[in-house]
Each structure stands twice: as C-alpha cells, then as structure tokens.
C-alpha positions in Angstrom: -0.1 0.2 0.3 1.3 3.5 -1.0 0.4 6.8 0.8 0.5 9.8 -0.5 2.6 12.4 0.7 2.2 15.1 3.3 2.4 18.7 3.4 2.2 19.2 6.6 4.2 21.5 8.8 5.5 20.7 12.2 6.8 23.4 14.3 6.8 24.8 18.3 6.0 27.7 19.3 8.4 29.7 22.2 6.0 28.1 24.8 6.6 24.7 23.9 3.5 23.8 22.0 4.2 21.7 18.9 2.2 22.1 15.8 1.4 20.3 12.7 -1.1 21.7 10.2 -2.0 19.9 7.1 -4.0 22.2 5.1 -6.1 20.6 2.2 -8.7 22.6 0.4 -9.9 19.3 -1.3 -13.8 20.0 1.2 -14.6 22.7 3.4 -14.0 20.1 6.7 -11.7 20.5 9.3 -10.7 18.2 12.2 -9.1 20.2 14.9 -7.1 17.8 17.6 -5.3 18.6 20.7 -2.6 15.1 21.4 -1.9 15.9 24.9 1.0 13.0 26.0 0.0 11.7 29.2 -2.3 8.3 29.7 -2.5 6.1 32.4 1.2 5.2 32.7 1.8 9.0 33.8 -0.1 8.9 37.1 3.3 8.5 39.3 2.1 8.6 42.8 -1.7 7.6 41.7 -0.8 4.8 39.4 -4.0 2.8 38.9 -6.5 5.1 39.6 -7.4 6.0 36.4 -6.4 10.4 37.2 -5.9 10.5 33.2 -9.0 9.3 31.9 -10.9 11.0 35.2 -9.1 14.4 34.2 -10.7 14.1 30.7 -14.4 13.9 31.9 -13.5 16.6 34.2 -12.3 19.5 31.7 -15.9 19.1 30.2 -17.8 21.0 33.0 -16.4 24.1 31.5 -14.0 26.3 30.8 -12.8 30.4 31.4 -14.3 31.1 28.3 -18.2 28.6 28.6 -19.7 27.3 31.3 -20.5 23.3 30.7 -23.9 24.3 28.9 -22.9 26.4 26.5 -19.5 24.9 25.9 -22.0 22.2 24.2 -24.2 24.2 22.5 -21.4 26.3 21.2 -20.1 23.3 19.1 -23.7 21.7 18.3 -24.0 24.9 16.8 -21.1 25.4 14.5 -21.9 21.8 13.2 -18.6 20.0 14.8 -18.5 16.7 16.3 -16.5 16.9 19.0 -15.3 13.8 21.7 -12.1 12.9 23.1 -10.6 9.5 24.9 -7.9 8.6 27.5 -5.2 5.5 27.0 -2.3 4.6 28.6 0.2 6.9 26.6 -2.0 9.1 25.4 -5.5 12.2 26.1 -6.8 13.6 23.1 -9.4 15.9 22.1 -11.0 16.1 18.7 -13.9 18.2 16.9 -14.3 18.0 13.3 -16.8 20.1 11.3 -17.1 22.8 9.2 -14.1 24.7 7.3 -15.7 28.4 8.6 -16.3 27.1 12.4 -12.2 26.6 13.1 -11.9 29.4 15.3 -14.5 28.8 17.0 -13.2 25.3 17.7 -9.5 25.8 18.8 -11.6 28.2 21.5 -12.8 25.1 22.5 -10.4 23.1 22.5 -7.6 25.0 24.2 -9.9 26.0 26.8 -10.8 22.0 27.5 -7.5 21.8 27.4 -5.0 24.4 28.9 -8.6 26.6 30.8 -10.8 23.9 32.5 -13.3 25.5 35.4 -12.9 22.0 36.9 -15.4 22.6 39.0 -15.2 21.4 42.7 -19.3 20.9 43.1 -18.7 18.8 39.9 -16.3 16.6 41.3 -18.3 13.6 43.4 -21.2 13.8 41.1 -18.6 12.7 37.7 -16.4 10.5 40.5 -20.6 8.4 40.3 -20.7 9.1 36.8 -16.8 7.0 36.9 -17.7 4.3 39.2 -20.4 3.2 37.2 -18.3 3.0 34.7 -16.2 0.7 36.8 -18.9 -1.3 38.3 -20.1 -1.5 34.0 -16.5 -2.8 32.8 -16.2 -5.5 35.7 -19.2 -7.5 34.3 -17.8 -7.1 31.0 -16.8 -10.9 29.9 -14.5 -8.8 27.5 -13.4 -5.8 29.4 -12.5 -9.2 32.8 -10.5 -10.7 30.0 -8.7 -8.1 29.0 -7.3 -6.9 32.5 -6.3 -10.6 33.6 -4.6 -10.1 30.2 -2.9 -7.4 30.9 -2.4 -7.9 34.7 -0.1 -11.4 34.2 1.8 -9.8 30.5 3.3 -6.8 32.9 4.3 -7.1 36.7 6.2 -3.7 37.2 5.4 -1.4 33.8 2.3 0.8 34.7 0.1 -0.9 31.8 -1.0 -3.2 34.2 -3.4 -1.3 35.6 -6.8 -0.3 33.8 -7.0 3.0 32.0 -10.3 3.9 34.3 -8.3 2.6 36.9 -8.9 -0.3 39.6 -11.8 1.2 42.0 -10.2 0.8 45.3 -7.3 3.6 44.1 -9.9 5.4 42.3 -12.1 6.3 45.1 -9.1 7.7 47.2 -9.2 10.6 44.8 -9.1 14.1 45.9 -9.7 16.9 44.5 -6.4 18.5 45.1 -4.6 15.4 43.3 -6.9 16.2 40.2 -6.0 19.6 40.1 -2.5 19.1 41.0 -2.2 16.3 37.9 -3.5 19.3 35.7 -1.0 21.2 36.6 1.8 19.1 36.4 0.7 17.2 32.6 -1.6 20.0 30.7 1.5 22.1 29.6 2.2 23.0 26.3 5.5 20.9 26.1 3.1 18.3 26.2 1.1 18.6 23.9 0.3 18.8 20.1 -2.1 20.4 18.0 -3.0 18.9 14.8 -5.4 20.5 12.3 -5.6 18.6 9.0 -8.3 20.3 6.3 -9.6 23.7 4.7 -7.8 25.9 6.4 -5.1 28.5 6.3 -2.3 28.4 7.7 -0.9 31.2 9.2 -4.1 31.9 10.4 -4.3 29.5 12.4 -1.0 29.8 13.6 -1.7 32.5 14.8 -4.8 32.0 16.4 -3.9 28.8 18.8 -0.3 31.4 19.5 -2.5 34.3 20.3 -4.8 31.6 23.1 -2.3 29.6 25.0 -0.3 32.9 25.2 -1.2 32.5 29.3 -0.3 29.1 28.9 3.7 28.1 29.6 5.9 25.9 30.6 5.7 23.2 34.0 8.8 22.2 35.6 7.7 19.7 37.2 9.8 16.9 37.4 8.5 14.0 34.8 6.8 10.9 36.3 8.4 7.9 37.3 7.5 4.8 34.7 8.4 1.4 34.8 9.4 -0.9 33.1 9.3 -4.8 33.3 12.7 -6.9 34.1 13.1 -9.2 31.1 10.8 -12.3 31.5 12.0 -15.5 32.3 9.3 -18.4 32.5 5.3 -19.0 31.3 2.9 -16.9 33.7 -0.4 -18.4 34.2 -3.6 -16.6 35.5 -6.9 -18.3 35.4 -10.5 -16.2 37.1 -13.7 -17.6 37.0 -16.9 -15.8 34.9 -20.6 -16.2 35.5 -21.2 -16.9 31.4 -21.7 -20.2 29.4 -18.1 -19.7 26.9 -14.7 -20.5 28.4 -11.8 -17.9 27.1 -8.0 -19.2 26.5 -5.7 -16.7 25.7 -2.1 -16.9 24.7 0.4 -14.1 24.5 3.8 -13.0 24.1 6.2 -10.2 24.6 6.9 -8.3 21.6 8.9 -5.3 20.3 8.1 -1.6 20.3 6.1 0.0 17.5 9.8 1.5 16.6 11.3 -1.7 15.8 11.8 -3.0 12.0 10.1 -6.0 13.1 6.8 -4.5 14.4 5.2 -4.4 11.2 6.1 -8.6 10.9 3.3 -9.2 13.6 1.1 -7.7 12.3 0.9 -9.3 9.1 1.2 -12.2 11.3 -1.6 -11.5 13.2 -3.7 -11.1 10.1 -3.1 -14.6 8.4 -3.1 -16.5 11.8 -6.5 -14.4 13.6 -8.4 -11.9 11.4 -11.5 -13.0 9.2 -12.4 -15.9 7.5 -10.1 -16.7 5.7 -7.1 -16.6 8.9 -5.3 -19.7 9.3 -7.1 -20.5 13.1 -10.4 -19.5 12.0 -10.5 -21.9 9.2 -8.4 -24.3 11.8 -10.1 -24.1 15.1 -13.3 -23.2 14.0 -14.5 -24.6 10.9 -12.6 -27.2 11.0 -12.4 -29.3 14.6 -15.0 -27.1 16.1 -13.7 -26.0 18.9 -13.9 -22.7 19.1 -16.9 -20.1 19.1 -14.8 -17.3 18.2 -10.9 -16.8 17.2 -9.3 -13.5 17.0 -4.9 -12.9 16.7 -3.6 -9.3 17.8 -0.1 -7.6 17.4 -1.1 -4.7 20.3 2.1 -2.3 19.8 3.0 1.7 21.2 6.3 3.6 20.4 9.0 3.1 23.2 7.5 0.1 24.8 6.8 -3.1 24.6 4.1 -4.4 23.1 1.6 -8.2 22.7 1.1 -10.5 20.3 -1.9 -12.5 21.4 -4.1 -15.1 20.4 -7.6 -15.6 21.6 -10.5 -18.2 21.5 -14.0 -18.4 23.2 -14.8 -22.3 23.5 -17.2 -24.3 24.8 -16.4 -25.7 28.6 -16.6 -29.6 27.5 -14.1 -28.4 24.5 -11.3 -26.5 26.7 -9.3 -29.3 27.2 -8.7 -30.4 23.4 -8.7 -26.8 22.8 -5.8 -26.4 24.7 -4.3 -28.4 23.2 -4.7 -28.0 19.6 -3.7 -24.5 21.0 -0.3 -25.3 21.9 -0.1 -27.6 18.6 0.1 -23.9 17.1 2.3 -22.5 18.9 4.4 -23.4 15.9 3.3 -21.0 14.3 4.3 -18.2 15.9 7.8 -19.7 17.4 9.2 -17.2 16.0 7.3 -14.8 18.9 9.0 -16.2 21.1 12.8 -16.9 19.5 12.6 -13.0 18.9 15.0 -11.0 20.7 15.2 -7.2 20.3 16.4 -3.9 22.3 
C-alpha cells in the first residue's frame, strides 16, 4: 500500500507547544485535535487510580470562556462533532466540522486543555459517573479477560492497571489530586495541536499562539514510568466468570512499534486470526469446531514492548482439547518466542 506524500508542517511555538498543520482545500471541512502526552502510565504516585481518564471527563464541565452547557451548545451550533479518549500514554481531544468554524473549534479545544474550570462542585458527581463505568466494565467478560491478560503480562510496567483505574484507588482520589495533575501534565510542552483540512496555516498558527499565550512551560519533574525486567518463564492466570463459554488467551512479548520487526507481527496477526480466511479460524472454528470465536492481535506502542496474543472462546466442555490444539499451533508463532530485540 502506498500513502500520499504529506505536505504537513511541524513546528514548535515559543511556549513549547507543537503544531502539525496539514492544509487541504479539497473539501470545506477541518479536523482540529489536541494530543496531550499523558495517560494512565504517567499518574506517578496515583498510579492505577485512573486520574487521566477522570480529568478527561472533568474538563468538559466548563472552560474560562464557556460554562458546561454553553460549551456543548457552541460546538453543536458550529456544526462540530467532538469527543475525547484516554489511553495508556495519551489523552486526545478533537472536533470535526465545517471549515468556517475552525476559530470556534480552536477556542473550545484550547479552553478544554489549558483553561478548564474543573469545578469542585462537580467532582463527586463525576466520580459517581466513573464508578458506574468501572462497575460496568467488571461485569463485561471481554473487559475482564483483557484486564486479566494485561495484569498477567506486566508485573511492574504500569500498563498492568486498566486506564479507567481500579475502584479502591479511584475512590481515594481527592480534588487537589485532580488539580495538581492538570497543572503538571496539561502544559504546552506535552501537547500537540493537529489541524487538517481546508484552512489557512498562517492564520491558524497566529490564532493558536494567541489562545495559548497564557499557558507556560512546567518545571515539574517527569513521572516515574517503570519497565518490566526480562521475563524468564511463562506466567499463567485464571479467573471464573458467570457466562456459558470459556476464553483462553496466549500472549508473547514483542518489540515496540518503532522496532523494524514490528510490521511482521501485524502481518502474522492478520494471517493467523483476522477474518474468516485466517489460518486459526479455518483450523479451530471450521475444521475442528473447537472455537466459537478466535482472533489474533499485535498490540504495540512507541518505545515499549507490546503483546502478540491469540484468544479464543469455546464451550467449557471442549476447553481441554482446545488448549491442546492451541499448543500445537504454537509452532506457527514460534518466531515470536525466539525474537530478540534491543
């Protein structure tokens, strides 16, 4: 597959904020985003509490320019579609919409990231919302299986904790913890503003500089983000769940996204377990009828080892045979066992 050459420009403003501008007048639409280089692995002394995800919720309670209701009404009136998400290593806010609404979108996004009100009166209310999210996740068998996989694969790496946090640690968060985390992590040098679509780069650059002029560089120490020591042997974990099927997963550590071998694992995952024509689907679901569903994934990110995993759902009565067939298919992914990377 060939990708078109990008005309995007990359630059850094005096306050440390990075801009990626990709003008394309082919359609009268724009996408404006702010990527904040902070996620659940950066929560330091509050690791495992889900502070990054909580902050993502709280910034929508109003900014220095708009209260919560006016904020939503303003984006909707401008024709914008907005959302946000939090991962292990980043939090992203974005608005897509008509090109002539870019000024509104930029004012909204910079307000959310750099100048949120974070009203204390909304703190406990929003905690209750997230508590319900956590409880719903605990009742979801797919979510539970993923949590168990990551908690088993990683022992010191902070990705052993779910992004949303663990209930006991989340409940212990105080309002000042939220304020302090925003002050330390939502700073220009941790942020990238991305704009693509039909816009004038010079005008956008000036507008962003003016909107973020009061946001300055932080001198806070970077958080401690631990890495796992080399794994010397297999790890196993098991958890019961009140559903009529069983899930079995096998996972291997693989190189980070920026390693030259990373694309090979994506290809291997597609060959083994993506789609009805994949090898494991044909062998374990169609031929032997051991698996109800089966999939493979290569999960990687920049700078840290990832996971190559094969997962299957099966009737509990066939679990032993299913596990044996999984062991036999291990020869198909044996290169992952032998991979050595720096």
